[in-house]
N, C-alpha and C positions, 0 to 999 in steps of 0.2 A: 187256672184258664180265667180270662174274663170273659164272663156268657153275656151277651146282649139279647135283650130282651122282644127284638122287633128285629126281621131281617129286613125293612124298610130300610134304608138309609135318614136318619135325620140332619139338622143343617146343622152340627158339628161335626160329625162324619162327612162330610162334603168339604172339609177345611182341610188345608196344608197338616197331615202329621208332622208333628213336634217333636215332641218327645214320644222314643217310645223302649219298654221297657218290659224284657222275654225273659221268663222263664227263673226268676230270678228266686233263690232259695239261700235260708238263712238258717242256722242250728243251733244253740251255743247246751253247754255241758253242767249240767248241774249235779255235781257229786259223780257217783254213777249211770244218773240216767242221760239222756240228749234230748233236748228239746225242740221240733221243728218246729219254727214259729213260721216260716215263709216257706212253702211249697211249692215254687215255681208261678211266682206273679207274671203275669204279661196285666200291661196296661199302656194304653196311648193315650197322651195329649196333644191336642189337636191345636193349630194356632189360636189366640187370643182368649182357649176356652177356658171358663173355672171352672174345673173338677173338685168335687167334694171325694176322700173317704171316711167312713163310717166305720164302726165298729165296737166290740164292749172292750172294758179296761183291761191289757193284756194279751189282744187277739195279736200283735206285732204291726198297728199304722204308725206309729216311729221309726220303728225298727225299718219299715220299707221305705216310709220319707228318709230315712239315713244314706237306704242306698240308692235311692235315685240321687239326692243328694251330695256321693262322691263322699259321707262324712266317713262312711266304712264298707268293708269289702263283701260282696257274701259270697256263700260257699258256690257259687253257680249264676250263673244269666250273664246277660248285658244289658246296656245302658246306652241306645245312642240319640245321638241330637241332628237335625238335619242329617240323615243318613249315616251320620260319621261316630263310631264305638266310643265311648268315653272311658279313658283310662278311671281305675279308682285310687291306685297308690302312687307313690311319688310327689315330685315336684309339678311335674306336667301336669297332675291333677289337682292339685292346690293353683295350679292357676284355669285350669282351664272351670273347679267350681266356682274361683272369685270372677271370673270371668259373664259364666253363664247363669248362675244360678242367685236371689237374693231372696235370704232366712229370714223368717220370723217365729221367733218361737216362744212359746206360753208367759216365760221369765223372765223375758225380751235381752238378756246377757249383755245387757250396757256396761260401760266401762265405770263405775260412779267416781273415780278420779276426776275424770274432763267431761267440758260438759256438753250440752244436746247437741250445736253446733261440731263439737271436735268429733261426737262419736259416727257423728254420718258420715265424716271425712272419713273416718279411721280402716272402711273399703278400698278403697280409691286409695290412699295413701302405699297400703300395703299391695295392690296389686300395681300399683304406676313404679312403685321402690322410690327412696329417698330422694333420689336426682332428678328424677323427672316430676315428682311433685313440687319439689320448689321450686319448678322450670312455668308450672301450671298451677298452682299457689292459689293464686285470687280468682282465675277461674271454677276451679272446684272448689272454694267458698262459696264464691255467689252461687253455684249449681246448690248446694246444702242448703242455703241460707232459704232459696227460691222452695228445694224439697220439703221445708219446714214450714213454710208458710203455707204453702199446699195442704198439709197433712192438719194447720191450722195453730200449728206453734210459735207464729213469730216473735212473741213477745216470752219468749221463753227459751230464747237461745242458748245464753248465757248459762243456765241453769242449771245443776251436777242432776245427775236421776236421785240421789237423796231427797231436790228440792221438788220433782215430779210425781204427780199421782202417776194409778197406774194404769189410766189411762194417756196420759203425757208420755209413758214412758215405754207405752206400746209403740204410740206414735214414730218418734224418736224414733223405735228398730224399724217401724215400717219407709222412713222416710233413710234411713241405714241403707236398710235393703234393695233400695232405687240408687243409687248412688251411680252404679256402674253400669246402668242403664238393665239389668238383668232381660233376656228372653223369658226367663221362668223366675217363677216366685215361687218360692216353699212353704207355706206357712201350717205350723205344727200347733192347736191349741189354742190359736191367736186370741179369743174372747174368753178363754179358761179361765183365765185367775183374776179377770173384772166381774162386778157389778150390771144389772141388767141396762140402768142405763147408759153405763158406756161405754158397754160390748155394742147395744146398740150404735154407740155413733163411729164404733171402728170396724159394724160390718154394713152401716152405709161408706165408710171410708173405700176398703177395699173392693164394693161392688162397685163405686163411681170408677174406682182406679183401672178396675175390668171395664168396663164399659168405654169409656172416655181415651184411657191409655191405649185400649187395648190391650192390656195385659195378661199374659197368659200365666193361670195360679192351677197348683195342686195343693190341696187345704187338709189336713189332719184333723176332723171336730168332731167334738159329742153334742155340739150346739145345731139343735134338728133344725131350728129357723133360718140358720146358715146355711147348712145344705140345701135347706129348699127353694136357696138361692142362686144357688150355682146350675150352670148348662146340664149337670148330669151330678149322680149321686153312685159311687160303686160301695160295698158292703165287703168290709175282709173278715172271714169265716173263715175258720179250721185252715187260718192261713193261705187260701185263697181269695180272689175276688169275683165278686160277680155283679151286676146292673139289679139297680132298684126299680 
């Protein structure tokens, strides 16, 4: 259960609840043992909120993010968006995931054979379908270019991932995550694979997106300086969340 440190409503709590996670449970079998990773996790993300989740390695932070993002099915519990319960499996779950979430991972997961611009376009192409993409190709490309300019990659659009630095790849990944105008951005250790100077630029970019674009975010991080800049920080301990 997510425990609040005070009974006085904060500025965040007066905003509209956007994403509500209730009673999420997840276990894994390891030989004859069962590892209980998530033990009835509750979490509420409010509109325009930047929320960070911290915890020790192996505590289940990424596992929780996968349940929230419909990348995996929990053993129990629900995720609702704007009052509507979300599916965890099947084509409908994939469609909802594509529309609702933008994902930013530690290791970028860019397609190496495609340019930065093509990588950013990919979720839109998948979401719209080939025929619809063909009709909107010019507009989608212009939007992808604008996003790459927004993240500071005006001169790198035609470069492929192996030709980009780690920070540039993460900026491409952020632009890709935003192409479908997702209400929620899910970030899993977005600075975890970067040096101090480069990670500082990514932190500034994420913070700016939240403040200027009103982008709602859930962020798993070991980076204390990043967590300190978010509206709220929750810690995952023994499969449960608690407020810090």
